[in-house]
C-alpha positions in Angstrom: 97.2 87.2 -8.4 98.5 83.9 -9.5 96.4 80.8 -8.7 97.6 77.3 -8.5 95.8 74.1 -9.7 96.2 71.7 -6.7 94.2 68.8 -8.2 96.1 65.7 -9.2 97.3 65.8 -12.8 96.2 62.7 -15.0 99.6 61.1 -14.8 99.4 61.3 -11.0 95.8 59.6 -11.2 97.2 56.9 -13.4 100.1 56.3 -10.8 97.7 56.1 -8.0 95.4 53.7 -10.0 98.4 51.6 -10.9 99.5 51.4 -7.3 96.1 50.4 -6.2 96.1 47.6 -8.7 99.4 46.4 -7.6 98.2 46.5 -3.9 95.2 44.4 -4.8 97.4 41.9 -6.7 99.8 41.6 -3.8 97.0 41.3 -1.2 95.3 38.5 -3.2 98.3 36.8 -4.8 101.7 38.0 -4.0 101.5 38.2 -0.2 99.6 35.0 0.0 102.3 33.3 -2.1 105.0 34.7 0.1 103.2 33.6 3.2 102.5 30.1 1.7 106.3 29.7 0.9 107.4 30.7 4.4 108.5 27.5 6.2 106.0 26.3 8.8 107.2 26.2 12.4 108.6 22.7 13.2 105.8 21.6 15.5 103.1 22.8 13.1 104.8 21.2 10.2 104.8 17.8 12.1 101.1 18.2 12.9 100.3 19.1 9.2 102.2 16.0 8.1 100.3 13.9 10.7 97.0 15.3 9.4 97.9 14.1 5.9 99.3 10.8 6.9 98.1 7.3 6.9 99.0 4.2 8.7 98.7 0.8 6.8 95.9 2.3 4.7 94.0 3.8 7.6 93.7 7.5 8.2 95.3 8.9 11.3 93.0 10.6 14.0 92.8 14.2 14.4 95.7 15.4 16.5 93.2 17.5 18.5 91.0 14.7 19.2 90.1 13.9 22.8 92.9 12.3 25.0 90.6 9.3 25.4 90.2 8.8 21.7 94.0 9.2 21.0 94.7 6.8 23.9 92.4 4.2 22.4 94.1 4.7 18.9 97.6 4.2 20.2 96.5 1.2 22.3 95.2 -0.4 19.1 98.6 -0.3 17.4 101.5 -2.8 17.4 104.8 -1.8 18.7 106.2 -1.6 15.2 103.3 0.8 14.2 103.8 3.0 17.2 107.5 3.2 16.6 107.0 4.0 12.9 104.8 7.0 13.9 107.3 8.2 16.5 110.0 8.4 13.8 107.8 9.9 11.2 106.0 12.6 13.4 108.2 13.0 16.4 107.1 16.5 17.3 103.4 15.7 16.7 103.5 12.6 18.9 105.6 14.2 21.5 103.2 16.9 22.1 100.0 14.9 21.7 97.7 14.7 24.7 96.5 11.2 24.9 99.4 9.5 23.4 101.2 7.1 26.0 103.7 9.1 28.1 106.5 6.7 27.3 105.9 7.2 23.6 105.9 10.9 24.1 109.3 10.7 25.8 110.8 8.7 22.9 109.2 11.1 20.3 110.6 14.2 22.1 114.1 12.6 22.3 114.1 12.1 18.6 112.7 15.6 18.0 115.3 17.2 20.3 118.1 15.5 18.4 116.8 16.7 15.1 116.4 20.2 16.4 119.9 20.0 17.9 121.1 19.2 14.4 119.4 22.2 12.9 120.9 24.5 15.5 124.3 23.1 14.7 124.0 24.1 11.2 122.8 27.5 12.2 126.0 28.0 14.2 128.0 28.0 11.0 125.5 30.1 8.9 127.3 33.3 7.9 123.9 34.9 7.1 123.4 35.1 10.9 125.0 37.7 13.2 127.5 36.7 15.8 124.9 36.9 18.3 122.6 34.7 16.3 125.2 32.1 15.9 125.9 32.1 19.6 122.3 31.8 20.5 122.1 28.8 18.1 124.9 27.2 20.1 123.2 27.7 23.3 120.0 26.2 22.0 121.9 23.3 20.5 123.6 22.6 24.0 120.2 22.8 25.8 118.5 20.5 23.2 121.4 17.9 23.6 121.0 18.0 27.3 117.2 17.5 27.2 117.7 14.6 24.8 119.7 12.6 27.3 118.1 9.0 27.7 117.4 9.4 31.4 115.1 12.5 30.9 111.4 12.3 30.5 110.4 15.2 28.2 106.5 15.3 28.1 106.4 18.3 25.7 108.8 20.2 23.4 108.3 23.1 20.9 111.5 24.6 19.6 109.6 27.7 18.0 110.5 31.1 19.4 111.8 31.1 22.9 110.8 27.4 23.1 108.4 25.5 25.4 109.1 22.4 27.3 107.8 20.0 30.1 109.6 17.4 32.0 108.4 14.6 34.3 110.1 13.4 37.5 108.8 10.1 38.7 106.5 7.5 37.1 103.5 9.4 35.6 101.7 6.3 34.6 101.7 4.8 38.2 101.4 8.0 40.2 98.6 8.3 42.7 99.4 12.1 43.2 100.8 14.5 40.6 102.2 18.0 41.3 102.5 20.4 38.4 105.0 23.2 38.9 103.9 26.3 36.9 106.8 28.9 36.7 106.6 32.6 35.9 108.3 35.3 33.7 111.4 34.7 31.6 110.8 31.1 31.5 112.0 29.5 28.2 113.9 26.5 26.8 117.3 28.1 27.6 116.7 28.8 31.2 114.5 25.8 31.8 117.3 24.6 34.0 120.3 26.4 35.6 123.5 25.7 37.2 123.7 28.8 39.2 120.5 29.6 41.1 119.5 26.0 40.3 116.2 26.0 42.3 114.9 29.2 40.7 114.5 27.4 37.3 111.6 24.9 36.5 113.8 21.7 36.5 115.4 22.6 39.8 112.0 23.5 41.3 110.3 20.3 40.2 113.3 18.0 41.1 113.5 19.6 44.5 109.8 19.1 45.1 109.8 15.6 43.9 112.7 14.7 46.4 110.8 16.4 49.2 107.6 14.6 48.4 109.5 11.2 48.3 111.2 12.0 51.6 107.9 13.0 53.3 106.2 9.8 52.1 108.3 7.1 50.4 105.2 4.8 50.0 103.2 7.4 48.1 103.5 7.1 44.4 104.1 10.7 43.2 105.2 12.4 40.1 106.1 16.1 39.5 106.0 17.9 36.3 108.2 20.9 35.5 105.7 22.6 33.2 107.2 25.4 31.0 104.8 24.4 28.2 103.4 27.9 27.8 105.0 31.2 26.4 105.7 33.1 29.5 106.2 37.0 29.5 109.7 38.0 28.9 110.7 40.3 31.8 108.6 42.6 33.8 107.0 44.5 30.9 103.5 45.0 29.5 103.2 41.2 28.9 103.6 40.4 32.6 101.1 43.2 33.6 98.4 41.8 31.6 96.6 38.3 31.4 97.2 37.6 27.8 100.0 35.1 28.2 98.1 33.6 31.2 94.9 33.1 29.2 96.9 31.3 26.5 98.8 29.3 29.1 95.6 28.3 31.0 94.2 26.5 27.9 97.4 24.5 27.7 97.5 23.8 31.3 93.9 22.6 31.3 94.6 20.3 28.3 97.7 18.9 30.2 95.7 18.1 33.4 92.8 16.5 31.5 95.2 14.2 29.6 97.2 12.9 32.5 97.0 9.1 32.6 95.2 7.2 35.3 93.2 8.6 38.1 95.8 10.5 40.1 94.8 13.7 41.9 96.7 16.9 40.9 98.1 19.8 42.9 99.1 22.9 41.0 102.2 24.6 42.4 102.3 28.1 40.9 105.1 30.6 41.2 105.0 34.3 40.5 103.3 35.0 37.0 102.5 31.2 37.1 99.9 32.0 39.7 98.1 34.2 37.1 98.0 31.2 34.8 96.7 29.1 37.6 94.2 31.7 38.5 92.8 32.0 35.0 92.7 28.3 34.6 91.0 27.5 37.9 87.3 27.7 36.8 88.0 25.3 33.9 90.0 22.7 35.6 88.6 19.2 36.2 87.8 17.8 39.7 91.1 15.9 39.9 92.8 19.1 40.7 92.4 19.2 44.5 94.9 22.0 45.3 96.2 25.3 44.0 99.3 26.6 45.9 100.7 29.9 44.8 104.0 31.5 46.0 105.1 35.2 45.3 102.0 35.8 43.5 101.3 39.2 41.8 97.5 38.3 41.9 95.3 35.5 40.4 92.9 37.8 38.3 90.4 37.6 41.1 89.3 39.6 44.2 88.6 36.5 46.3 89.3 32.8 46.2 85.7 32.2 45.6 85.7 34.2 42.4 88.2 31.5 41.1 85.1 29.3 40.9 87.0 26.2 41.8 86.4 23.3 44.3 90.2 22.9 44.8 91.8 24.2 48.0 93.6 27.5 47.4 96.8 28.1 49.3 99.2 31.2 49.3 102.6 32.0 50.7 105.0 34.8 50.4 108.5 35.4 51.9 108.9 38.5 53.9 111.7 39.9 51.6 109.8 39.1 48.3 109.7 42.2 46.3 106.4 41.2 44.6 104.6 42.4 47.8 105.3 45.9 46.5 103.4 45.6 43.3 100.0 47.2 43.0 97.4 44.6 43.8 94.6 45.8 41.5 93.3 45.4 38.0 92.5 48.5 36.0 91.9 48.4 32.3 93.4 45.0 32.0 96.6 46.0 33.8 97.4 44.2 37.1 96.2 41.0 38.3 93.6 41.7 41.2 93.7 41.3 44.9 96.5 40.1 47.0 96.1 36.3 47.6 97.8 36.8 51.0 95.1 39.3 52.2 92.6 38.2 54.7 89.8 39.4 52.3 91.0 37.1 49.6 90.3 34.0 51.6 93.2 31.6 50.7 94.8 29.3 53.3 98.0 31.2 54.2 101.3 29.1 54.6 104.6 29.8 56.0 107.5 30.6 53.6 110.1 31.0 56.3 113.7 30.9 54.9 112.6 31.2 51.3 114.8 34.3 51.0 113.1 36.6 48.4 111.2 35.9 45.3 113.1 32.9 43.9 113.8 30.9 47.0 110.6 28.9 47.5 112.0 25.6 46.3 115.3 25.6 48.1 115.9 22.5 50.1 115.3 23.0 53.8 112.8 25.8 53.5 109.4 25.7 55.0 107.9 26.7 51.7 109.3 23.6 49.9 108.1 21.5 53.0 104.6 23.0 52.7 104.4 22.3 48.8 105.5 18.6 49.5 102.9 18.0 52.3 100.2 19.4 50.0 101.5 17.4 47.1 101.2 14.1 49.1 97.9 15.1 50.7 99.0 15.4 54.4 97.4 18.6 55.0 97.5 18.4 58.8 101.3 18.6 58.7 101.6 21.9 56.8 102.9 24.9 58.6 100.6 27.9 58.6 101.9 31.4 58.4 99.9 32.5 61.6 100.0 31.0 65.0 96.2 30.3 64.9 96.6 27.6 62.4 93.7 29.1 60.5 94.9 27.5 57.3 94.1 24.1 58.6 90.4 24.8 59.3 88.2 22.1 58.1 91.0 19.9 56.6 91.9 16.3 57.2 94.7 14.2 55.6 92.8 13.0 52.5 92.8 14.1 48.9 89.1 13.5 48.9 88.4 15.8 52.0 
């Protein structure tokens, strides 16, 4: 009977040892070197430059410092100094909570023009596929539109699918601010649409701002189209979990805490945006007086009380909205909890008549838009409840302090 020696031969051992050494070297030097030479994302590169920067011999404050400290820093500067910072670090200043909003608008306009130029170069880069060059063209077109002088871009990050926020109205002087938090498939390309205009963040916010102005011309209002979080792409695993909502909730909380003045805030949250608002609820400051959700798949809670917020919680859903067919539960991290429209949840249930499906809540002339506007300006007694008993008005008066 012939036997075979299955143990590794000496040369095999030497090969394995050599591979192990190479692996260790790559892990400690090679991979690090490769990673260190990889270009930083544009926003991070601007923030890194800010952290290393100086202004007339003085160090710049930490970009993550409190909004109060950053506001005090910018107030201490001359117009020339502020302008210099905007041109040297446009993305950093444009996304800096605490920087004056007008300065952020200017900075983001510069950043958008710079990023448009980069996308224009990519359009002619033969190393990219045809699809890649086409995508670069779409991004260039969108950045050019956002950079228009009449637009007030409060935040902008070109990395990945992109993040952006836009203001309608005078944010500095506003008594009441509404923040529109959109859902899945929100990115810089579909931040606004020509077709199905009111299903995109810009159309939503613009429609709400006009409705608020029509409802109360004397109330100083502003509305923010807030797509400054990385939303899930489509109805996949991302949209069934809270990961994107948890990341977005941190950014939403930071936004609200950095808003200028003493305005009250209403969050108007659509679809997966209501998951973001639900996760953020317990950490939001007291200036957030209302959280209104439409077409919600759940708020990561079984009851409104579990949101642990002093804000009024409102919910609406059109009769033809497909979201009503999703399983309202949370098991092993999948799903977003109870139906906010259920009596057990305890939200104030609003009419969404004429909204027509999942994406029609901001269409002009709908009761859903009317209700959002009345909440936004604080005239609670004027909202239309979904039920004839007007239970959604219980204990309310027309006052943001009520």
